C-alpha positions as semicolon CSV with decimal commas, in nm:
position;residue;x (nm);y (nm);z (nm)
1;M;7,739;8,076;4,019
2;P;8,110;7,999;4,053
3;H;8,330;8,293;4,153
4;A;8,542;8,271;3,835
5;V;8,233;8,296;3,613
6;S;8,095;8,597;3,799
7;R;8,436;8,771;3,775
8;S;8,444;8,704;3,400
9;I;8,096;8,847;3,357
10;G;8,194;9,150;3,565
11;R;8,498;9,210;3,344
12;I;8,289;9,182;3,028
13;V;8,033;9,432;3,162
14;L;8,312;9,669;3,267
15;A;8,476;9,643;2,924
16;M;8,142;9,719;2,756
17;L;8,088;10,026;2,977
18;V;8,437;10,157;2,906
19;A;8,392;10,102;2,532
20;A;8,056;10,281;2,538
21;S;8,204;10,580;2,720
22;V;8,477;10,620;2,456
23;V;8,236;10,639;2,164
24;V;8,189;11,001;2,066
25;G;7,828;11,090;2,019
26;P;7,698;11,386;1,826
27;V;7,839;11,716;1,945
28;S;7,623;12,026;1,954
29;L;7,677;12,381;2,059
30;A;7,624;12,448;2,427
31;D;7,456;12,780;2,348
32;D;7,256;12,786;2,026
33;D;7,158;13,148;2,100
34;D;7,505;13,284;2,014
35;H;7,518;13,068;1,703
36;A;7,198;13,233;1,580
37;K;7,358;13,577;1,631
38;A;7,686;13,486;1,458
39;P;7,768;13,632;1,117
40;R;7,728;13,415;0,808
41;N;8,103;13,379;0,756
42;V;8,147;13,175;1,077
43;A;8,279;12,828;0,994
44;S;8,050;12,532;1,047
45;L;8,063;12,325;1,364
46;D;8,176;12,022;1,159
47;D;8,470;12,217;1,014
48;A;8,566;12,348;1,358
49;L;8,556;11,997;1,506
50;A;8,770;11,863;1,223
51;A;9,026;12,141;1,278
52;V;9,054;12,065;1,650
53;Q;9,062;11,688;1,606
54;G;9,344;11,720;1,354
55;T;9,567;11,884;1,615
56;Y;9,424;11,759;1,944
57;P;9,285;11,407;1,895
58;G;9,051;11,293;2,167
59;R;8,691;11,335;2,273
60;V;8,523;11,674;2,242
61;L;8,325;11,721;2,563
62;K;8,175;12,065;2,505
63;V;8,160;12,332;2,234
64;E;8,065;12,697;2,271
65;L;8,051;12,967;2,007
66;E;8,114;13,300;2,176
67;R;8,155;13,662;2,082
68;E;8,482;13,796;2,222
69;D;8,504;14,160;2,327
70;D;8,882;14,152;2,330
71;G;9,145;13,941;2,162
72;P;9,235;13,870;1,802
73;A;8,902;13,715;1,698
74;A;8,552;13,858;1,723
75;W;8,391;13,510;1,733
76;V;8,558;13,201;1,878
77;Y;8,477;12,835;1,913
78;E;8,572;12,720;2,263
79;M;8,606;12,343;2,291
80;K;8,683;12,122;2,587
81;V;8,878;11,821;2,464
82;L;8,959;11,508;2,662
83;T;9,290;11,394;2,514
84;R;9,394;11,032;2,475
85;A;9,632;11,089;2,769
86;G;9,334;11,178;2,990
87;H;9,395;11,553;3,005
88;V;9,127;11,817;2,954
89;L;9,219;12,107;2,726
90;E;9,024;12,419;2,643
91;V;9,098;12,496;2,280
92;K;8,994;12,829;2,125
93;L;8,966;12,875;1,749
94;D;8,888;13,186;1,549
95;A;8,536;13,097;1,433
96;V;8,590;13,244;1,086
97;S;8,943;13,134;0,990
98;L;8,964;12,833;1,227
99;K;9,311;12,948;1,331
100;L;9,420;12,856;1,681
101;V;9,365;13,144;1,925
102;G;9,474;12,966;2,243
103;V;9,498;12,647;2,445
104;E;9,462;12,612;2,820
105;G;9,471;12,314;3,051
106;G;9,654;11,991;3,031
107;R;9,550;11,871;3,373
108;S;9,410;11,526;3,428
109;R;9,033;11,488;3,418
110;H;9,060;11,283;3,735
111;S;9,263;11,535;3,935
112;D;9,122;11,678;4,256
113;D;9,101;12,038;4,129
114;D;8,854;11,967;3,846
C-alpha cells in the first residue's frame, strides 16, 4: 500500500475516533443511592443538565447528587464539565432551585496535575 494512502486512511480513522469521543452519551448519576434518598422537590437530572449546559457548554463527564451538611443548599448536583476550551470544571447547583452554588477548576484536562 502506498505511503500516501496509508496516511490518508490513518487520518480518516483518527478523525472518526475524535468525532466519536466528542459525542455525548447518556449521562447518569454516579451514585443512585443518594438520588433515592433525595426529597421529591429535587429537580430532575435532565433539568439540572440543561441548566449547566446553558451556562457552561461542553461535555458533562460526571454527575453526583449529594446531601450537603454545610453550605446554602441541602442537596446539590455536582457536575464535572469538560469545556470546549479543554478545561475541567466542577459545577455545583442547588438541586431544588438549580441556582449556581459554586464553580471550581478551569485547569486543562491534559495538565500534569489531573
